[in-house]
C-alpha positions in Angstrom: 0.0 -0.1 -0.1 1.3 3.4 -0.9 0.1 7.0 0.1 0.7 10.2 -1.5 -0.9 13.6 -2.2 -2.4 14.6 -5.4 -3.6 18.2 -5.6 -5.6 18.7 -2.5 -6.3 15.1 -1.8 -4.7 12.2 -0.1 -4.4 9.1 -2.2 -4.2 5.7 -0.7 -3.2 3.0 -3.3 -4.3 -0.4 -2.1 -3.1 -3.8 -3.4 -4.1 -7.3 -2.8 -6.9 -8.9 -0.9 -9.0 -7.3 1.8 -11.1 -9.2 4.3 -11.6 -9.2 8.1 -8.0 -10.6 8.6 -6.2 -8.2 6.3 -8.2 -4.8 6.3 -6.6 -3.2 9.3 -3.5 -1.6 7.6 -5.8 -0.1 5.0 -8.2 1.2 7.7 -5.3 2.9 9.5 -4.1 4.5 6.3 -7.7 5.7 5.4 -8.3 7.0 8.8 -5.0 8.9 8.9 -5.7 10.4 5.5 -9.2 11.3 6.5 -7.8 13.1 9.6 -5.4 15.2 7.5 -7.3 16.0 4.2 -10.9 16.9 3.3 -10.7 14.6 0.3 -9.5 11.0 0.2 -9.0 9.0 -2.9 -8.7 5.2 -2.6 -6.8 4.0 -5.7 -8.6 0.5 -5.9 -7.1 -0.6 -9.2 -4.8 -3.1 -7.3 -7.4 -4.6 -5.1 -7.8 -8.2 -6.3 -10.5 -9.3 -3.7 -12.6 -7.6 -1.3 -15.6 -8.6 1.1 -17.9 -7.0 3.5 -15.0 -5.9 5.7 -13.7 -3.5 3.0 -17.3 -2.4 2.2 -17.8 -1.5 5.9 -14.4 0.4 5.9 -15.5 2.4 2.7 -18.8 3.3 4.4 -17.1 4.4 7.6 -14.5 6.4 5.7 -17.3 8.0 3.4 -19.1 9.2 6.6 -16.0 10.9 8.0 -14.5 12.6 4.8 -15.1 13.0 1.1 -14.1 9.6 -0.3 -13.7 8.8 -4.0 -12.9 5.3 -5.0 -10.8 5.4 -8.1 -10.4 2.7 -10.8 -11.9 -0.3 -8.9 -10.9 -3.6 -10.3 -13.5 -5.9 -11.7 -14.3 -8.0 -8.5 -14.7 -4.8 -6.4 -16.7 -3.0 -9.0 -19.0 -6.0 -9.1 -19.3 -6.1 -5.2 -20.1 -2.3 -5.2 -22.8 -2.9 -7.8 -24.4 -5.9 -6.1 -24.6 -4.2 -2.9 -25.7 -0.9 -4.2 -22.7 0.9 -2.9 -21.9 2.3 -6.2 -24.9 4.5 -5.9 -23.7 5.7 -2.4 -19.9 6.0 -3.0 -18.4 8.3 -5.4 -16.7 5.9 -7.9 -14.4 7.4 -10.6 -12.7 5.6 -13.5 -9.1 7.1 -12.6 -7.3 8.7 -9.8 -6.9 11.7 -12.0 -10.6 12.1 -12.4 -11.2 11.4 -8.7 -8.9 14.3 -7.9 -10.6 16.7 -10.2 
């Protein structure tokens, strides 16, 4: 996982699988980003698997800051669609678009 600033936003680039056992480092990164920036972008292009633990984290982060999910990989995009979270979260095709 990498973190950097893009324009006025914090970008957290996540990689790999996220479930109840592995979501904690991402949660810490998103929480830190939310405390320090008004806009947080999750670069989700490297997420290969996600379940309800990641969905819960996205909801909590969305409630505390302006969260944009950028470039979700196919599995995450499908999960967001099936749960209706694609209508709640601000999902963008690229990090550049999310930062705009």
